TORMARTOR-814969 format. One record per residue: x, y, z of N, C-alpha, C, O in turn; residue number from 1; residue in one letter. Coordinates in nm, 3 decimals. Layout:
# residues N
+---------+---------+---------+---------+----------+---------+---------+---------+---------+---------+---------+---------+-----+--------+
!  n_east ! n_north !    n_up ! ca_east ! ca_north !   ca_up !  c_east ! c_north !    c_up !  o_east ! o_north !    o_up ! num ! residu !
+---------+---------+---------+---------+----------+---------+---------+---------+---------+---------+---------+---------+-----+--------+
!       X !       Y !       Z !       X !        Y !       Z !       X !       Y !       Z !       X !       Y !       Z ! NUM !      A !
...
+---------+---------+---------+---------+----------+---------+---------+---------+---------+---------+---------+---------+-----+--------+
This chain:
# residues 38
+---------+---------+---------+---------+----------+---------+---------+---------+---------+---------+---------+---------+-----+--------+
!  n_east ! n_north !    n_up ! ca_east ! ca_north !   ca_up !  c_east ! c_north !    c_up !  o_east ! o_north !    o_up ! num ! residu !
+---------+---------+---------+---------+----------+---------+---------+---------+---------+---------+---------+---------+-----+--------+
!   0.083 !  -0.121 !   0.000 !   0.000 !    0.000 !   0.000 !   0.087 !   0.126 !   0.000 !   0.063 !   0.217 !  -0.079 !   1 !      Q !
!   0.185 !   0.130 !   0.087 !   0.273 !    0.248 !   0.094 !   0.351 !   0.264 !  -0.036 !   0.371 !   0.376 !  -0.084 !   2 !      L !
!   0.395 !   0.152 !  -0.092 !   0.471 !    0.158 !  -0.216 !   0.386 !   0.217 !  -0.327 !   0.433 !   0.298 !  -0.407 !   3 !      D !
!   0.258 !   0.176 !  -0.332 !   0.168 !    0.228 !  -0.434 !   0.147 !   0.378 !  -0.416 !   0.144 !   0.452 !  -0.514 !   4 !      N !
!   0.131 !   0.422 !  -0.291 !   0.111 !    0.564 !  -0.263 !   0.232 !   0.645 !  -0.308 !   0.218 !   0.752 !  -0.367 !   5 !      T !
!   0.350 !   0.593 !  -0.279 !   0.472 !    0.662 !  -0.318 !   0.482 !   0.670 !  -0.470 !   0.526 !   0.771 !  -0.525 !   6 !      A !
!   0.441 !   0.563 !  -0.536 !   0.448 !    0.561 !  -0.683 !   0.353 !   0.666 !  -0.741 !   0.387 !   0.734 !  -0.838 !   7 !      R !
!   0.234 !   0.678 !  -0.684 !   0.137 !    0.777 !  -0.731 !   0.194 !   0.917 !  -0.715 !   0.185 !   0.999 !  -0.806 !   8 !      V !
!   0.252 !   0.945 !  -0.599 !   0.308 !    1.077 !  -0.572 !   0.422 !   1.107 !  -0.670 !   0.433 !   1.218 !  -0.722 !   9 !      A !
!   0.506 !   1.007 !  -0.694 !   0.618 !    1.026 !  -0.786 !   0.567 !   1.052 !  -0.928 !   0.621 !   1.136 !  -1.000 !  10 !      R !
!   0.462 !   0.979 !  -0.967 !   0.406 !    0.997 !  -1.100 !   0.347 !   1.137 !  -1.116 !   0.362 !   1.200 !  -1.220 !  11 !      T !
!   0.280 !   1.185 !  -1.011 !   0.223 !    1.320 !  -1.016 !   0.334 !   1.423 !  -1.035 !   0.318 !   1.520 !  -1.109 !  12 !      K !
!   0.446 !   1.403 !  -0.965 !   0.559 !    1.496 !  -0.979 !   0.615 !   1.490 !  -1.121 !   0.651 !   1.593 !  -1.178 !  13 !      R !
!   0.623 !   1.368 !  -1.176 !   0.675 !    1.354 !  -1.312 !   0.586 !   1.426 !  -1.411 !   0.634 !   1.492 !  -1.503 !  14 !      D !
!   0.455 !   1.412 !  -1.393 !   0.359 !    1.478 !  -1.482 !   0.373 !   1.629 !  -1.470 !   0.374 !   1.700 !  -1.570 !  15 !      I !
!   0.384 !   1.679 !  -1.347 !   0.399 !    1.822 !  -1.325 !   0.526 !   1.873 !  -1.391 !   0.528 !   1.982 !  -1.449 !  16 !      A !
!   0.633 !   1.793 !  -1.382 !   0.760 !    1.833 !  -1.443 !   0.745 !   1.841 !  -1.595 !   0.797 !   1.934 !  -1.658 !  17 !      R !
!   0.674 !   1.745 !  -1.654 !   0.654 !    1.746 !  -1.798 !   0.570 !   1.867 !  -1.840 !   0.602 !   1.934 !  -1.939 !  18 !      L !
!   0.464 !   1.895 !  -1.765 !   0.379 !    2.009 !  -1.798 !   0.458 !   2.139 !  -1.787 !   0.439 !   2.230 !  -1.868 !  19 !      L !
!   0.544 !   2.149 !  -1.687 !   0.626 !    2.269 !  -1.669 !   0.720 !   2.287 !  -1.788 !   0.737 !   2.398 !  -1.838 !  20 !      T !
!   0.780 !   2.178 !  -1.834 !   0.872 !    2.184 !  -1.948 !   0.796 !   2.226 !  -2.074 !   0.844 !   2.309 !  -2.151 !  21 !      E !
!   0.677 !   2.169 !  -2.094 !   0.598 !    2.204 !  -2.211 !   0.559 !   2.351 !  -2.207 !   0.564 !   2.420 !  -2.309 !  22 !      L !
!   0.522 !   2.400 !  -2.090 !   0.482 !    2.540 !  -2.074 !   0.601 !   2.632 !  -2.103 !   0.585 !   2.736 !  -2.168 !  23 !      R !
!   0.718 !   2.594 !  -2.054 !   0.838 !    2.674 !  -2.077 !   0.868 !   2.683 !  -2.227 !   0.904 !   2.789 !  -2.277 !  24 !      A !
!   0.853 !   2.571 !  -2.298 !   0.877 !    2.571 !  -2.443 !   0.773 !   2.657 !  -2.513 !   0.805 !   2.729 !  -2.608 !  25 !      R !
!   0.648 !   2.650 !  -2.466 !   0.541 !    2.729 !  -2.525 !   0.569 !   2.878 !  -2.511 !   0.550 !   2.954 !  -2.605 !  26 !      E !
!   0.615 !   2.918 !  -2.394 !   0.648 !    3.058 !  -2.369 !   0.764 !   3.101 !  -2.457 !   0.761 !   3.209 !  -2.516 !  27 !      I !
!   0.867 !   3.017 !  -2.466 !   0.984 !    3.049 !  -2.548 !   0.943 !   3.064 !  -2.695 !   0.992 !   3.153 !  -2.764 !  28 !      A !
!   0.855 !   2.977 !  -2.741 !   0.810 !    2.982 !  -2.880 !   0.730 !   3.110 !  -2.905 !   0.744 !   3.172 !  -3.010 !  29 !      A !
!   0.647 !   3.148 !  -2.809 !   0.567 !    3.268 !  -2.823 !   0.656 !   3.392 !  -2.827 !   0.632 !   3.484 !  -2.905 !  30 !      A !
!   0.759 !   3.393 !  -2.744 !   0.850 !    3.507 !  -2.742 !   0.927 !   3.515 !  -2.874 !   0.951 !   3.624 !  -2.926 !  31 !      E !
!   0.966 !   3.400 !  -2.927 !   1.039 !    3.398 !  -3.053 !   0.948 !   3.446 !  -3.167 !   0.993 !   3.518 !  -3.256 !  32 !      A !
!   0.821 !   3.406 !  -3.162 !   0.726 !    3.446 !  -3.266 !   0.699 !   3.595 !  -3.260 !   0.670 !   3.658 !  -3.362 !  33 !      A !
!   0.708 !   3.653 !  -3.140 !   0.683 !    3.796 !  -3.124 !   0.798 !   3.877 !  -3.183 !   0.785 !   3.998 !  -3.203 !  34 !      A !
!   0.908 !   3.813 !  -3.210 !   1.020 !    3.882 !  -3.271 !   1.086 !   3.980 !  -3.177 !   1.153 !   4.073 !  -3.221 !  35 !      G !
!   1.069 !   3.961 !  -3.047 !   1.133 !    4.048 !  -2.951 !   1.071 !   4.186 !  -2.943 !   1.134 !   4.280 !  -2.896 !  36 !      G !
!   0.947 !   4.198 !  -2.987 !   0.880 !    4.328 !  -2.985 !   0.838 !   4.367 !  -2.844 !   0.833 !   4.485 !  -2.809 !  37 !      E !
!   0.808 !   4.267 !  -2.763 !   0.758 !    4.294 !  -2.628 !   0.861 !   4.367 !  -2.544 !   0.835 !   4.397 !  -2.427 !  38 !      A !
+---------+---------+---------+---------+----------+---------+---------+---------+---------+---------+---------+---------+-----+--------+
């Protein structure tokens, strides 16, 4: 039971890390598309 709980928590962190990376790339792409006008 404890092992399963730990695995769920670790998976949630992994998902959050992936979402953060995707968001960072999205922001970088938007800034590049803006051509540095901002």
